[in-house]
N, C-alpha and C positions, 0 to 999 in steps of 0.2 A: 504494499499500499503505499502511495506517495506520501511525503512528510511535508508537502507543499499545500498551504491553506488555499491559496488562488487556484481557479481550475481554468484559466487560460491568460496567455500573455498577448498583448497588442502593442506593438512598438511602432510609432510614427517616427517618421525619418529613416524607414528601413535602408534607404539607398545612400545614406548621408556618411560623412567621414568619421562619426562617433560610433555609429553601427559597424563599419568597416573595422576600425581599430579596436574596439572595446567590446561591443554588444555581442557579436558573432562568436569572438574567443571565449566570453563570458557563458554563453549558452552551450557551447560545446563542454566547457568544464563542468558545468551543473549537470549535463547530461552524462557524462563520463563519470563523475566523482559522486554524485547524488542522487542519481535516479530521476533527474527532472523529465517528465513526460507529459507536459502541458501542451495544448495546441498553441503554436506560435504564428501569429498573424502580422506580417509586415505591412506598412501603409507608407505609401509616398506617392509624388506626382512626377514620374520619371517617364511615362511612356513603356515601362518595362513589363515582362511577363514573369511568372513563376519561376520559369527556367532560367532567366536571366538573374534573378535574385538568388536562385541555388548557386549559379556559378559565381556570382559576387562573394556569397558567403564562403566557398571554397578556396576563392583567391585570399579573401581575409585570413582565413585560418592558416593557409600556407605561408603568408607573409608575417603573421602575428601570433606567435607561440606554437605553431605546428600544427598538422593536420592528424586528427586520430580518426582512423578509417571508420571504424565501428561507431564511434560516437557521432562523427559527421553524418553517416547514412541515418541513424536516428534524427538528426537534426532536420535533415532534409525532409524526412518523412513526417514530421511535425509541421514544417514549414508552409506557410500559405501567404497569399499576396493579395492586396487591394491597392490598384492604382486609382488615384483621383485627388482632386483639388480638396485641400483642408477647409476651404469656405462653402462647398458644395455638400449640402445635406445627403445627397445621394450617395456621396463617399462613406458615410457613417451608415446609411442604410445597409451597403454592402457588408460593412465590418460586423453589424448585428447579424447580417446572415451567416456569416462565417463563425460567429461566436456561438451559434445554435442555441443549445440550452445552458450554456455556461451561466453561473450565477455569482461568480466571484472572479470577476477578471481583473487583471493588472494591466492598466494603460501606463506605457512609458512614453512621455513626450520628448524624444531627442529631437527638438524642433526649436527654433528661434522663440525667445520669449513672447515677442509680439503676436505670436500666433496661439499662444495659451488660451486666451479669452474666448475666441470663436470655437477652438476646437474642445475645450472643456464643455461649452454650452452645447454643441452638437453632439458629444458624447452622452451628456446627461439626457439629452431630449430625445435621442434616436437609437441609443444602444447601451445604455448605461444601467444596470440593475444597481439597487440603493445600497448594496454592500461592496460595490467597485472599489478598487484603489487606484491612486494616480502617483506615478513617478514624475518628477520635474528636475531638470538639470538646472545648475547655476549658470548665469548669476540670477539671484531672486532680487530681480530689480537692478536699477542704476543707482538708486539713492534710497533715503528712507521713505520718502513718499511713494516713489514707484514699487518699493517692497511691500508697502501697506497696500497699496492698490491692487497688486498682484494677489495678496493674501486673501483680499475681500473677493476678488474674482474666483478663486479656488473655494473659498468657503461657501459659495452660493451652490456649488455642485457637490462637493466632497467635505466630509467632517474632518477636522484637523487629524484624528487618528487614522484616516485614511489617505493622508497626503505624506508622501515620502520625497524629502528634498535632498538630492544627491550631491554630497561633497566627497568625491572619491577618496581624498585624503584620510577621511574617517575610517575607510575601508583597509587602508595600508597597516600590516601587521606591526611594523615598529613604532608607529603611531599609537596603536593601542597598547602596545607595551609599556608606554610611558604610564599610563594609568595603573597597569598591572603591576610594575615595579615599585610604584609608590605605595600602593595599598595592599599588596601581598607579602611586604617586608616590614616588620616592626623597626628596622633600624634606619628607614629612610624617611618615612612619613612624618616622624616628631621633628624633624629638623627642616622640612620643606615650610618655612615661615620667616617673618621678618627678623627675629631673633638670631637666626643662624645663616641665612641667605644674604648675600652682599649685593648680588645683581643677576639676571637672567639674560642671556643672550641667545638669539635665534638666527642662524644665517641660512638662506636658501639661494645657493649659487649655481648658474648654470654658466659652462665655458663657451655656448654657442648663443647665437644670435635668434632673432624672430622667423628667419628662414622663410618658408613660404606663407606664413601667417601674417604678413605685413598688414593688410586691410582691416583683419581682425583685431590685432594686437593695437594698431593705432586708435582703435575706439574704446580701449580699456586701459591699458597701461600696467605697469606692474603693481600699483596700489590695488586695483580692483582685480587684477588677474589672480593674484595669489596672496596678498597680505590680508584684505577685508574677509577672506574666507579661510583658506587653507591655515595660515601663520597664526591667525586669531584662535583657530581650533586647537592648535599646537599649545599655544598660550594656556588656553582653558584646561588642557590635560594635564599641564605642569603645575597648575595653581588652584584648582577647585578643591573645595572641602571634600571629604570622604562621602559618597553617596549613602543614603539611607532606604533601605526597602530594597525588594529585588524585581520590582516591576521595570519595563522598559523605559519608563520617563525617569528613574532615579537619578541617573547620570545626567540626562537632559535637564532635569530641575536645577540640578548644581551648577551646570554650564551657563545656563540663563541668568542665575543669580549671580555668577562670576562676571560675566559679560555687562550685566547693568551696572557693576561697580567700577569698570574700567574707564578712567577719565577720557572724555572725548578728545580727540587730537587738536593741537593747536599749530599754527604755522611754525612758530618756533621748535615745535618738537619733530619736525620733519626735513629730510633732505632729500632731494630728488635729482636723478642724474639721467643722462642720455649718451650711449656710446657713441663714439664717433664713427660716421658711416651709417648709421640707423635711417638717416632721412634719404639715402639712395636707395633703400630696399624696396621692391615693388609693392605696390599698394599704399605706401606711406606717404603722408601729405608733404610736399617739399619743405614747408617750414614748421613741421610738426613739433608742438611742445610736449609731446606724451613722454613720460619718464620709462624708461627701461631699467632703472635703478631707483630703488626707494629704501630709505632707513628711517625708523621712526622710534622714539622713546615713549613707553607706556608707563602709566602709573595706576595701581589698582587701589582704590579707596576702601579698603576693608581692613578689618582688626588684622587680620593674617598677615597682609601684603603691604600694608601702608609703609610708604618710605623706601621700598624695594624698587629700583628702576629695571625695567622691562625692554631690552633692545632688540629690534627686528631690522634685518636687512635682507633684500630679495633683489636679484639683478640677472640680467643676461650678459654675455661676453665677460664675465669674470675669469679669475685665475683657474678655478676648478668647477666640476659638477659636483656638489655635494649639499646634503641639507644636515644640519645637526643643531642641537639646542645644548647650551651649557649652563649650567647652574652654579653659580660661584659662590662658595662659602666664605663667611668671615673667618679671618685668622684668630687664633686664640687671644683672648684679651692681655695676655702677657707673652713676650718670646722667651720661654724658659732659659734657652740656651745662647741667648744674646745676639742671635743671627739679625743682622740689619736688613738683609733683604731676602726674606724666606722664600721668595719665588712665588710661584703661582699653583701650587700643588693642590690647593682646597678647592675640589671642584668635582662635579658629576657631570658626564658628557653623554649625551645620547645621539648618535648618529642614526638618521632616518632614511638615508639613501646614499650612495647606491646599494650599501649594505647595512646589515643592523650592527652597531657597536654601542656597547654600554660600558663606559670607561670611569673609574674613580681615580682622581688625581690625590696622591699621598706624598709625603715627604719622609725619606728613610736616611738612616745614618751611614754615612760612608765609612768603610772599614778604617780602623786605627784608633789612635788613642784619643784623638779631638772628637768633640761632641758637635760635629757638624754634619750637615746633611744634604741631600740633593733630592729633586723632584723626579717621580715616576708615575707611570700610569698602570693601574691594574685593569686589563682590558678583556672583555667577552666579546668576541668577533664572529659573526655569523653570515654566511652567504644568503642572500635573499632570493637564490634561484627557485627553492622549493616553497616560498610563501604562497598563500592562496591570493590570487589577483584580486585587487579591491573591488572591480565590477563584479565579478563572479560572487564574491562574498556579499556584497550589497545587493546584486539582483535575487540572490537566494533569500536574504533577509526579508525583502520587499514582498517576495511571493509567500513567505511565511506569517507576514504581518509583524515582524519584529522591527520596531520602529527606533531602536538604541542608537544605531549609528547614522541616523539622518538628523537634519537640522530641522528645528521646529519655528513656527511662525515668531514667536516671542524671542528666540535666540536669534534669528535673521535679523530682526528688527534692532536688536541690540548691538550687533555687529555693525550695523549701518550708522547707528548713533556713534559709534567711535570714530569713525572716518568722516562723517557728515561735513565736519567744520573745514576739512582740508580738500574737498572736491573743487574741480574746475581750476587747476593750475594757479592756485594762490600762493604758491611758493617759488622761489626761484629753480631754474633748471640749469644744472651744471654739466658741462661736457666731460667725458673720460675716455681714457684710452682702452681699447679691447684687451683683454688679457690682466688687467689690474683688478683691484678690489672696490672699484667705483671711485667717485669723485672723492677728492681729499677731504671736501667740506663735511663729509660724514662723520670725520673724527671729531668735529666740534661738538656733536651731540653728547659726547661721553663727558666732557666737563672733567669733574674731578674723579670720576668711576674708573679711570684707566683707559683701555683702548680695546678695540675689536679683537676678538679671538678667531684668527683664522684658521678654518679647518685644516687638520694635518695632512698634507699632500701624500706624504709616504704612505700613510694608513690606507688609502685608497686602493693599493696595489698588492697589499697583503695578502 
């Protein structure tokens, strides 16, 4: 018997890039690993046939994760296709026919947000049983006002518990592991607070540019592409209070509570940069002021975190491709052994990509008579090759009705409140050389708090 509560999957945008790179590989994985056997109905306006969609699925799997012949044959056996305009009610009448007797369909809107409203309305009127679920992709609006409007639109047709807002970062194994490490180990959680933590730094670096995504990227920039969503979710995992209760909303309650306590950003807490050569990328406006690098300084107005600065930087064309978070602890109140420069050993480091690394910085004695030491890291390193892909995890959870790893309306709005004051190019844009760590001005955010902790390059190749 299937362990999936939904009884059909409809994904709109079946011929698009997201389906090609993520959804087809996720579906094959669910079929292979978890016995997924629901009817799969692709919908798009491409003038395609079902055979063309099956060929697209095969090409997708060959290029993204590998083709499993047995699972692929099951996939194409479950696959159906409706070709039609999203604004044409007849398209959804056809979807209803393909659904047949299904009573708990899962609708995946892999389409531009501008289409959410007409699609949700047509689904509700023409082929949507009352207990259907809907999955929507970020961005959840372009600012607070549009996020609230999107929420109202979706709530007209779906209750909040049936809305699954995907931020694929929440499905990543290393991101989930932050929460697990904090709350499963009695030696860590008691020191994650203002009494013991000096600062927190998060770096999301990519050593490549916007490539063929120039037009898309020029409409969002680094702040909206990764900081407003992915990086704030990492902040939440590092700083929330322990969740209480065992229901799916326990963690989301804590995250919403935490995000409401984050002080909205101001122009003096942000540095934006743009790599040299960005404006010559196809699709980018010649005089674009869109940032490809952003660094911010956050503060959380809560008892636990008052006074602890949180630094985030994210950018393209930086020195390496790596994402990691470092929790820097305070030094002992007195240096017992009289060392004037005791180094930077007191920290806990979480590498989130390309591999999972958890490291503790400690200071150990150098052999000999003198009581002097040096800094070392105790490191757990694991390859990410066998981690469950984020979209497979999230699509499976949505099919089961498990909401824990999905954003909620109040959390989405709270994240927008954090960045709302700095939207619209309200801060200067600094140029930086590709292959560096962004504009030098980002160091000014630190003030007396030290310097940016660059990911250790040699660890990337261990």
